[in-house]
N, CA, C and O of each residue as an XYZ file, in Angstrom:
608
protein
N       0.830     -1.191      0.000
C       0.000      0.000      0.000
C       0.870      1.249      0.000
O       1.993      1.242      0.505
N       0.341      2.306     -0.566
C       1.052      3.576     -0.584
C       0.844      4.271      0.750
O      -0.108      3.980      1.474
N       1.749      5.196      1.068
C       1.653      5.904      2.350
C       0.396      6.765      2.440
O      -0.193      6.869      3.516
N      -0.031      7.388      1.337
C      -1.227      8.221      1.412
C      -2.442      7.372      1.783
O      -3.308      7.837      2.523
N      -2.521      6.162      1.292
C      -3.655      5.308      1.662
C      -3.516      4.853      3.110
O      -4.516      4.722      3.815
N      -2.290      4.612      3.561
C      -2.086      4.265      4.971
C      -2.462      5.445      5.873
O      -3.032      5.258      6.949
N      -2.140      6.645      5.426
C      -2.486      7.806      6.256
C      -3.996      7.970      6.358
O      -4.508      8.361      7.407
N      -4.715      7.674      5.275
C      -6.181      7.707      5.376
C      -6.668      6.622      6.320
O      -7.593      6.835      7.103
N      -6.037      5.459      6.240
C      -6.409      4.363      7.138
C      -6.004      4.669      8.580
O      -6.705      4.290      9.518
N      -4.869      5.355      8.754
C      -4.434      5.719     10.105
C      -5.451      6.660     10.741
O      -5.749      6.551     11.930
N      -5.982      7.587      9.941
C      -7.006      8.492     10.461
C      -8.242      7.708     10.885
O      -8.824      7.987     11.933
N      -8.639      6.746     10.091
C      -9.785      5.897     10.462
C      -9.446      5.044     11.676
O     -10.290      4.843     12.550
N      -8.197      4.532     11.739
C      -7.732      3.756     12.896
C      -7.814      4.601     14.163
O      -8.262      4.134     15.210
N      -7.380      5.835     14.048
C      -7.374      6.749     15.179
C      -8.795      7.018     15.678
O      -9.025      7.173     16.877
N      -9.745      7.070     14.735
C     -11.142      7.338     15.096
C     -11.882      6.068     15.514
O     -13.039      6.139     15.927
N     -11.223      4.896     15.413
C     -11.848      3.632     15.814
C     -12.865      3.117     14.815
O     -13.860      2.508     15.208
N     -12.640      3.346     13.544
C     -13.603      2.963     12.514
C     -13.179      1.721     11.722
O     -13.848      1.366     10.752
N     -12.096      1.058     12.105
C     -11.587     -0.084     11.335
C     -11.941     -1.420     11.989
O     -12.206     -1.514     13.187
N     -11.930     -2.436     11.146
C     -12.131     -3.799     11.669
C     -10.849     -4.246     12.349
O      -9.814     -3.588     12.234
N     -10.919     -5.364     13.057
C      -9.730     -5.841     13.792
C      -8.606     -6.227     12.844
O      -7.443     -6.025     13.193
N      -8.888     -6.773     11.657
C      -7.844     -7.156     10.692
C      -7.150     -5.901     10.154
O      -5.929     -5.880     10.005
N      -7.932     -4.858      9.862
C      -7.344     -3.615      9.360
C      -6.532     -2.927     10.460
O      -5.491     -2.329     10.188
N      -7.011     -3.014     11.694
C      -6.279     -2.421     12.822
C      -4.920     -3.099     12.979
O      -3.913     -2.426     13.197
N      -4.888     -4.383     12.874
C      -3.641     -5.146     13.016
C      -2.666     -4.769     11.906
O      -1.470     -4.617     12.153
N      -3.175     -4.618     10.678
C      -2.338     -4.241      9.538
C      -1.736     -2.850      9.763
O      -0.550     -2.644      9.506
N      -2.535     -1.903     10.237
C      -2.059     -0.536     10.485
C      -1.023     -0.535     11.603
O      -0.004      0.146     11.495
N      -1.266     -1.284     12.672
C      -0.320     -1.309     13.798
C       1.028     -1.878     13.375
O       2.071     -1.402     13.823
N       1.011     -2.906     12.504
C       2.275     -3.488     12.013
C       3.009     -2.480     11.128
O       4.232     -2.359     11.203
N       2.253     -1.752     10.282
C       2.895     -0.776      9.395
C       3.481      0.387     10.196
O       4.610      0.808      9.945
N       2.720      0.901     11.154
C       3.178      2.039     11.938
C       4.414      1.672     12.747
O       5.268      2.527     12.982
N       4.528      0.429     13.173
C       5.694     -0.009     13.943
C       6.985      0.122     13.140
O       8.058      0.296     13.719
N       6.891      0.040     11.808
C       8.093      0.080     10.969
C       8.249      1.376     10.161
O       9.332      1.627      9.633
N       7.201      2.208     10.046
C       7.242      3.398      9.187
C       7.338      4.666     10.039
O       6.433      4.975     10.813
N       8.436      5.387      9.886
C       8.669      6.624     10.654
C       7.665      7.712     10.284
O       7.174      8.405     11.175
N       7.339      7.889      8.993
C       6.393      8.911      8.553
C       5.010      8.682      9.161
O       4.360      9.628      9.607
N       4.566      7.433      9.177
C       3.243      7.139      9.723
C       3.228      7.284     11.251
O       2.200      7.641     11.827
N       4.362      7.009     11.910
C       4.449      7.234     13.356
C       4.299      8.729     13.657
O       3.596      9.120     14.589
N       4.965      9.545     12.861
C       4.866     10.997     13.028
C       3.434     11.466     12.780
O       2.906     12.299     13.517
N       2.808     10.915     11.721
C       1.442     11.291     11.410
C       0.497     10.913     12.556
O      -0.390     11.693     12.904
N       0.681      9.722     13.149
C      -0.159      9.284     14.265
C       0.058     10.161     15.490
O      -0.898     10.477     16.199
N       1.315     10.565     15.752
C       1.604     11.476     16.860
C       0.923     12.832     16.659
O       0.373     13.407     17.599
N       0.967     13.328     15.433
C       0.323     14.612     15.128
C      -1.195     14.528     15.333
O      -1.815     15.478     15.812
N      -1.781     13.396     14.971
C      -3.211     13.226     15.206
C      -3.527     13.286     16.700
O      -4.524     13.884     17.104
N      -2.663     12.654     17.528
C      -2.851     12.719     18.993
C      -2.766     14.172     19.483
O      -3.583     14.605     20.295
N      -1.782     14.912     18.988
C      -1.600     16.310     19.399
C      -2.808     17.146     18.989
O      -3.310     17.942     19.782
N      -3.277     16.971     17.754
C      -4.425     17.741     17.271
C      -5.687     17.421     18.066
O      -6.440     18.323     18.433
N      -5.915     16.129     18.333
C      -7.109     15.755     19.095
C      -7.053     16.370     20.496
O      -8.055     16.882     20.995
N      -5.887     16.318     21.117
C      -5.736     16.891     22.459
C      -5.995     18.410     22.433
O      -6.665     18.945     23.317
N      -5.461     19.088     21.422
C      -5.659     20.538     21.304
C      -7.135     20.867     21.086
O      -7.652     21.830     21.652
N      -7.803     20.072     20.272
C      -9.227     20.308     20.016
C     -10.040     20.080     21.284
O     -10.968     20.836     21.572
N      -9.700     19.048     22.037
C     -10.423     18.777     23.285
C     -10.212     19.903     24.291
O     -11.149     20.288     24.990
N      -8.997     20.435     24.374
C      -8.744     21.554     25.283
C      -9.504     22.800     24.849
O     -10.044     23.525     25.684
N      -9.545     23.048     23.551
C     -10.256     24.214     23.045
C     -11.753     24.094     23.305
O     -12.420     25.094     23.571
N     -12.273     22.900     23.230
C     -13.707     22.697     23.448
C     -14.100     22.998     24.891
O     -15.250     23.351     25.155
N     -13.169     22.866     25.822
C     -13.493     23.122     27.226
C     -13.371     24.601     27.606
O     -13.815     24.997     28.683
N     -12.773     25.419     26.734
C     -12.651     26.846     27.028
C     -14.022     27.505     26.962
O     -14.870     27.134     26.151
N     -14.218     28.477     27.821
C     -15.471     29.234     27.805
C     -15.162     30.635     27.301
O     -14.268     31.312     27.809
N     -15.904     31.052     26.309
C     -15.709     32.364     25.713
C     -16.804     33.307     26.188
O     -17.914     32.890     26.520
N     -16.463     34.575     26.211
C     -17.442     35.601     26.558
C     -18.492     35.673     25.451
O     -18.160     35.496     24.279
N     -19.736     35.927     25.798
C     -20.782     36.020     24.768
C     -20.506     37.114     23.738
O     -20.872     36.977     22.571
N     -19.863     38.196     24.168
C     -19.564     39.292     23.237
C     -18.586     38.824     22.171
O     -18.754     39.141     20.993
N     -17.561     38.067     22.575
C     -16.584     37.554     21.621
C     -17.257     36.600     20.645
O     -17.014     36.662     19.440
N     -18.092     35.729     21.161
C     -18.792     34.775     20.300
C     -19.674     35.520     19.304
O     -19.709     35.163     18.126
N     -20.390     36.553     19.760
C     -21.255     37.318     18.871
C     -20.444     38.012     17.786
O     -20.845     38.032     16.622
N     -19.297     38.584     18.169
C     -18.445     39.268     17.176
C     -17.937     38.293     16.124
O     -17.929     38.597     14.932
N     -17.518     37.131     16.573
C     -17.017     36.127     15.629
C     -18.126     35.715     14.677
O     -17.901     35.630     13.469
N     -19.311     35.458     15.197
C     -20.426     35.058     14.344
C     -20.825     36.172     13.381
O     -21.184     35.896     12.236
N     -20.767     37.423     13.827
C     -21.070     38.546     12.935
C     -20.061     38.638     11.801
O     -20.435     38.864     10.650
N     -18.780     38.463     12.121
C     -17.739     38.519     11.085
C     -17.919     37.389     10.069
O     -17.760     37.592      8.865
N     -18.249     36.207     10.567
C     -18.472     35.075      9.660
C     -19.669     35.384      8.762
O     -19.611     35.158      7.553
N     -20.744     35.893      9.339
C     -21.943     36.231      8.562
C     -21.637     37.310      7.529
O     -22.049     37.204      6.374
N     -20.917     38.344      7.944
C     -20.566     39.419      7.025
C     -19.722     38.906      5.873
O     -19.930     39.285      4.720
N     -18.771     38.044      6.190
C     -17.892     37.500      5.160
C     -18.680     36.634      4.189
O     -18.463     36.703      2.979
N     -19.591     35.819      4.708
C     -20.366     34.935      3.850
C     -21.359     35.695      2.981
O     -21.653     35.270      1.863
N     -21.872     36.800      3.474
C     -22.902     37.529      2.741
C     -22.389     38.799      2.067
O     -23.183     39.550      1.501
N     -21.086     39.055      2.113
C     -20.508     40.198      1.419
C     -20.880     41.544      2.001
O     -20.908     42.541      1.280
N     -21.167     41.593      3.294
C     -21.568     42.855      3.914
C     -20.367     43.705      4.322
O     -20.534     44.877      4.662
N     -19.194     43.153      4.295
C     -18.010     43.877      4.744
C     -17.775     45.121      3.888
O     -17.448     46.184      4.416
N     -17.939     44.994      2.583
C     -17.721     46.141      1.699
C     -18.738     47.238      1.981
O     -18.377     48.415      1.986
N     -20.001     46.884      2.214
C     -21.032     47.887      2.490
C     -20.764     48.609      3.799
O     -20.924     49.827      3.877
N     -20.356     47.873      4.832
C     -20.083     48.489      6.124
C     -18.907     49.450      6.008
O     -18.936     50.536      6.586
N     -17.882     49.063      5.273
C     -16.734     49.948      5.062
C     -17.172     51.197      4.303
O     -16.753     52.303      4.644
N     -18.009     51.036      3.278
C     -18.509     52.175      2.516
C     -19.354     53.085      3.405
O     -19.246     54.308      3.321
N     -20.186     52.499      4.248
C     -21.041     53.285      5.140
C     -20.202     54.116      6.110
O     -20.511     55.283      6.349
N     -19.148     53.528      6.669
C     -18.262     54.275      7.564
C     -17.587     55.423      6.811
O     -17.456     56.521      7.353
N     -17.165     55.188      5.586
C     -16.515     56.219      4.776
C     -17.476     57.370      4.513
O     -17.100     58.534      4.650
N     -18.711     57.057      4.137
C     -19.704     58.096      3.854
C     -20.015     58.886      5.118
O     -20.128     60.111      5.067
N     -20.155     58.202      6.252
C     -20.464     58.881      7.507
C     -19.342     59.859      7.864
O     -19.612     60.999      8.241
N     -18.107     59.425      7.749
C     -16.979     60.309      8.072
C     -16.925     61.498      7.114
O     -16.632     62.619      7.531
N     -17.201     61.262      5.852
C     -17.183     62.333      4.865
C     -18.269     63.361      5.171
O     -18.023     64.564      5.091
N     -19.462     62.900      5.517
C     -20.551     63.823      5.840
C     -20.255     64.645      7.086
O     -20.582     65.831      7.136
N     -19.648     64.039      8.079
C     -19.286     64.772      9.291
C     -18.245     65.840      8.965
O     -18.357     66.976      9.426
N     -17.247     65.487      8.184
C     -16.218     66.462      7.798
C     -16.838     67.600      6.985
O     -16.485     68.763      7.180
N     -17.757     67.272      6.078
C     -18.427     68.295      5.271
C     -19.250     69.227      6.153
O     -19.246     70.438      5.934
N     -19.945     68.693      7.132
C     -20.747     69.521      8.045
C     -19.859     70.469      8.838
O     -20.221     71.627      9.048
N     -18.706     69.992      9.279
C     -17.774     70.845     10.025
C     -17.269     71.982      9.144
O     -17.176     73.125      9.591
N     -16.946     71.669      7.898
C     -16.468     72.702      6.970
C     -17.563     73.743      6.728
O     -17.277     74.940      6.689
N     -18.802     73.304      6.567
C     -19.921     74.235      6.342
C     -20.097     75.159      7.548
O     -20.287     76.364      7.380
N     -20.037     74.606      8.759
C     -20.188     75.430      9.969
C     -19.076     76.466     10.052
O     -19.332     77.633     10.349
N     -17.857     76.049      9.792
C     -16.719     76.989      9.830
C     -16.887     78.072      8.765
O     -16.624     79.246      9.027
N     -17.322     77.684      7.570
C     -17.500     78.650      6.481
C     -18.539     79.701      6.845
O     -18.287     80.896      6.694
N     -19.699     79.275      7.321
C     -20.750     80.246      7.637
C     -20.407     81.093      8.859
O     -20.821     82.250      8.937
N     -19.669     80.548      9.803
C     -19.219     81.349     10.941
C     -18.262     82.433     10.472
O     -18.375     83.585     10.890
N     -17.323     82.074      9.611
C     -16.377     83.063      9.082
C     -17.102     84.112      8.245
O     -16.788     85.299      8.330
N     -18.066     83.681      7.440
C     -18.836     84.618      6.630
C     -19.623     85.591      7.506
O     -19.661     86.788      7.223
N     -20.237     85.093      8.548
C     -20.986     85.936      9.475
C     -20.071     86.968     10.132
O     -20.422     88.143     10.236
N     -18.899     86.521     10.571
C     -17.968     87.436     11.236
C     -17.421     88.482     10.272
O     -17.169     89.619     10.673
N     -17.236     88.118      9.019
C     -16.713     89.076      8.042
C     -17.761     90.106      7.651
O     -17.410     91.252      7.370
N     -19.017     89.741      7.623
C     -20.067     90.660      7.196
C     -20.588     91.539      8.316
O     -21.329     92.487      8.061
N     -20.218     91.245      9.541
C     -20.656     92.067     10.659
C     -19.954     93.414     10.616
O     -18.750     93.489     10.371
N     -20.725     94.497     10.858
C     -20.139     95.836     10.857
C     -19.416     96.042     12.181
O     -19.988     95.794     13.243
N     -18.188     96.485     12.131
C     -17.453     96.692     13.375
C     -18.086     97.799     14.219
O     -18.586     98.783     13.674
N     -18.067     97.649     15.512
C     -18.687     98.598     16.426
C     -17.839     99.853     16.540
O     -18.330    100.937     16.224
N     -16.616     99.760     16.967
C     -15.720    100.906     17.136
C     -14.379    100.586     16.494
O     -13.396    100.324     17.186
N     -14.348    100.609     15.198
C     -13.091    100.309     14.525
C     -12.452    101.621     14.088
O     -12.710    102.112     12.989
N     -11.616    102.184     14.958
C     -10.939    103.448     14.660
C      -9.514    103.217     14.162
O      -8.734    104.162     14.048
N      -9.179    101.983     13.869
C      -7.798    101.688     13.513
C      -7.403    102.306     12.176
O      -6.230    102.614     11.968
N      -8.363    102.496     11.261
C      -7.993    103.026      9.957
C      -8.369    104.499      9.795
O      -8.240    105.037      8.696
N      -8.823    105.155     10.838
C      -9.257    106.547     10.732
C      -8.206    107.493     11.315
O      -7.405    107.122     12.173
N      -8.245    108.726     10.814
C      -7.385    109.776     11.332
C      -8.122    110.465     12.473
O      -9.333    110.668     12.394
N      -7.404    110.826     13.528
C      -8.037    111.450     14.681
C      -7.456    112.837     14.923
O      -6.289    113.122     14.653
N      -8.323    113.664     15.436
C      -7.881    114.971     15.922
C      -7.996    114.945     17.431
O      -8.906    114.329     17.985
N      -7.077    115.612     18.087
C      -7.080    115.610     19.541
C      -7.652    116.923     20.022
O      -7.178    117.990     19.630
N      -8.665    116.858     20.867
C      -9.261    118.044     21.467
C      -9.089    117.907     22.958
O      -9.439    116.882     23.544
N      -8.559    118.923     23.559
C      -8.309    118.881     24.992
C      -9.139    119.959     25.657
O      -9.271    121.055     25.112
N      -9.694    119.680     26.803
C     -10.408    120.715     27.546
C      -9.572    121.131     28.748
O      -8.449    120.655     28.915
N     -10.099    122.001     29.575
C      -9.330    122.584     30.664
C      -8.981    121.581     31.747
O      -7.992    121.776     32.453
N      -9.739    120.534     31.903
C      -9.442    119.582     32.978
C      -8.439    118.532     32.525
O      -8.291    117.502     33.183
N      -7.765    118.764     31.445
C      -6.708    117.919     30.899
C      -7.216    116.578     30.404
O      -6.446    115.623     30.313
N      -8.484    116.490     30.086
C      -8.959    115.253     29.470
C      -8.870    115.398     27.958
O      -9.047    116.489     27.416
N      -8.603    114.324     27.307
C      -8.380    114.345     25.856
C      -9.509    113.563     25.193
O      -9.872    112.472     25.631
N     -10.054    114.145     24.130
C     -11.106    113.497     23.355
C     -10.546    113.142     21.994
O      -9.913    113.966     21.335
N     -10.778    111.929     21.587
C     -10.371    111.505     20.255
C     -11.612    111.475     19.374
O     -12.545    110.711     19.621
N     -11.611    112.296     18.369
C     -12.761    112.392     17.480
C     -12.271    112.153     16.061
O     -11.289    112.763     15.640
N     -12.923    111.292     15.330
C     -12.513    111.090     13.935
C     -12.591    112.398     13.166
O     -13.532    113.170     13.348
N     -11.592    112.657     12.294
C     -11.491    113.945     11.607
C     -12.678    114.242     10.718
O     -13.076    115.399     10.586
N     -13.255    113.213     10.102
C     -14.374    113.520      9.215
C     -15.621    113.930      9.971
O     -16.579    114.403      9.359
N     -15.636    113.764     11.288
C     -16.794    114.142     12.082
C     -16.632    115.510     12.753
O     -17.580    115.985     13.380
N     -15.470    116.160     12.646
C     -15.234    117.451     13.300
C     -15.758    118.573     12.394
O     -15.441    118.638     11.206
N     -16.546    119.426     12.977
C     -17.066    120.593     12.242
C     -16.445    121.864     12.835
O     -15.735    121.811     13.839
N     -16.725    123.008     12.193
C     -16.239    124.300     12.705
C     -16.849    124.589     14.064
O     -16.192    125.169     14.928
N     -18.061    124.202     14.256
C     -18.738    124.447     15.523
C     -18.082    123.684     16.669
O     -17.998    124.188     17.789
N     -17.607    122.443     16.380
C     -16.925    121.650     17.406
C     -15.634    122.346     17.837
O     -15.305    122.377     19.023
N     -14.911    122.900     16.871
C     -13.645    123.576     17.187
C     -13.922    124.855     17.960
O     -13.243    125.157     18.942
N     -14.925    125.604     17.513
C     -15.264    126.844     18.216
C     -15.711    126.547     19.643
O     -15.309    127.257     20.565
N     -16.500    125.556     19.845
C     -16.961    125.186     21.178
C     -15.791    124.773     22.048
O     -15.729    125.153     23.217
N     -14.867    124.007     21.505
C     -13.709    123.559     22.281
C     -12.852    124.732     22.683
O     -12.335    124.752     23.801
N     -12.680    125.714     21.814
C     -11.847    126.869     22.129
C     -12.550    127.746     23.143
O     -11.910    128.219     24.082
N     -13.822    127.979     22.991
C     -14.559    128.864     23.879
C     -14.717    128.289     25.284
O     -14.721    129.034     26.265
N     -14.846    126.984     25.382
C     -15.056    126.395     26.704
C     -13.765    126.123     27.434
O     -13.803    125.801     28.622
N     -12.658    126.232     26.802
C     -11.385    126.006     27.505
C     -11.008    127.281     28.266
O     -11.123    128.379     27.723
N     -10.570    127.148     29.483
C     -10.246    128.319     30.315
C      -8.782    128.595     30.294
O      -8.323    129.541     30.935
């Protein structure tokens, strides 16, 4: 027999599915074949690992996440979820840009209350040493005459 057929038989031997004559044949072969001995040892290791894994208890949240990922993968929902996250992030960024734009527009269109930074001023002083700053385009002859007449 070829080794691949023995390995299939070894798997059945390991699972207890062979007749006594087939079991005897496999045991004689494994006693002399190093490859089949290694294969039988690996089957023991795998079975032990599977039995240990079966006794582990997982959190329900982990189990739910795993099942969701399997479902998404089987039904092709992963691409849609990724697209949905991309669209949501894009819309949030767009909303932030719109808010910033309209805030800046509002601030630019507001008329300044007391913006004297670009105007020329004339200084008028009265007798009590207080100084008045008046924009030059607002000073009339009457303002100057009043300032001179009221100063002592």
